[in-house]
C-alpha positions as CSV (number, residue, x, y, z in Angstrom):
1,M,-31.9,189.5,-16.0
2,T,-29.3,189.4,-13.2
3,A,-25.6,188.9,-13.7
4,D,-26.0,185.3,-12.2
5,E,-28.4,184.3,-15.0
6,E,-26.9,182.8,-18.1
7,M,-27.9,183.7,-21.6
8,P,-29.5,180.9,-23.5
9,E,-27.6,178.7,-25.9
10,I,-28.6,179.0,-29.5
11,P,-28.4,176.0,-32.0
12,V,-26.1,176.6,-34.9
13,V,-26.1,174.3,-37.9
14,C,-23.9,173.7,-40.9
15,T,-25.5,171.6,-43.6
16,A,-22.2,171.3,-45.5
17,C,-20.4,169.8,-42.5
18,G,-23.4,168.0,-41.1
19,T,-22.8,169.6,-37.7
20,R,-25.1,171.1,-35.1
21,T,-23.8,172.8,-31.9
22,Q,-25.1,175.0,-29.1
23,V,-23.5,178.4,-28.8
24,P,-24.0,180.9,-26.0
25,F,-26.2,183.8,-27.2
26,E,-23.5,186.4,-27.0
27,D,-21.1,184.3,-29.0
28,V,-23.4,183.3,-31.9
29,A,-22.3,185.9,-34.5
30,A,-18.6,185.4,-33.9
31,A,-18.9,181.6,-33.9
32,V,-20.8,181.5,-37.2
33,E,-18.5,183.9,-38.8
34,R,-15.4,182.0,-37.6
35,H,-16.8,178.7,-38.8
36,N,-17.6,180.0,-42.2
37,E,-14.2,181.8,-42.6
38,Q,-12.2,178.8,-41.5
39,L,-14.2,176.0,-43.3
40,H,-16.0,177.6,-46.2
41,D,-13.8,180.5,-47.4
42,G,-16.2,183.0,-45.9
43,A,-19.4,181.7,-47.6
44,A,-22.4,182.0,-45.4
45,I,-23.2,178.3,-44.9
46,A,-23.3,177.8,-41.2
47,E,-26.2,179.6,-39.6
48,V,-28.5,179.8,-36.6
49,D,-31.0,176.9,-36.9
50,P,-33.6,178.3,-39.3
51,D,-36.5,176.8,-37.2
52,V,-35.3,178.5,-34.1
53,L,-34.7,181.8,-35.9
54,D,-38.2,181.7,-37.3
55,A,-39.7,181.1,-33.9
56,L,-37.6,183.9,-32.4
57,T,-38.7,186.3,-35.2
58,D,-42.3,185.4,-34.7
59,Q,-42.1,185.9,-31.0
60,L,-40.4,189.3,-31.4
61,G,-43.1,190.4,-33.9
62,K,-45.8,189.4,-31.4
63,D,-44.0,191.2,-28.6
64,M,-43.7,194.3,-30.7
65,G,-47.4,194.1,-31.8
66,L,-46.4,193.8,-35.4
67,L,-48.5,190.6,-36.0
68,E,-51.8,192.0,-34.8
């Protein structure tokens, strides 16, 4: 990946707030932590969209040869 290419945006959801947002890949962890700290007293409620996380995990497993 070149410096000119942007990292993908990752969907983050919060069922408690009823929100869904797109966050740049490099900012996901900080955005989720900040949301949970500010709005949910640190409880892990906001998260990467579970369907997207499952798809990424499956693809990574395939790429690493773990699912063969």
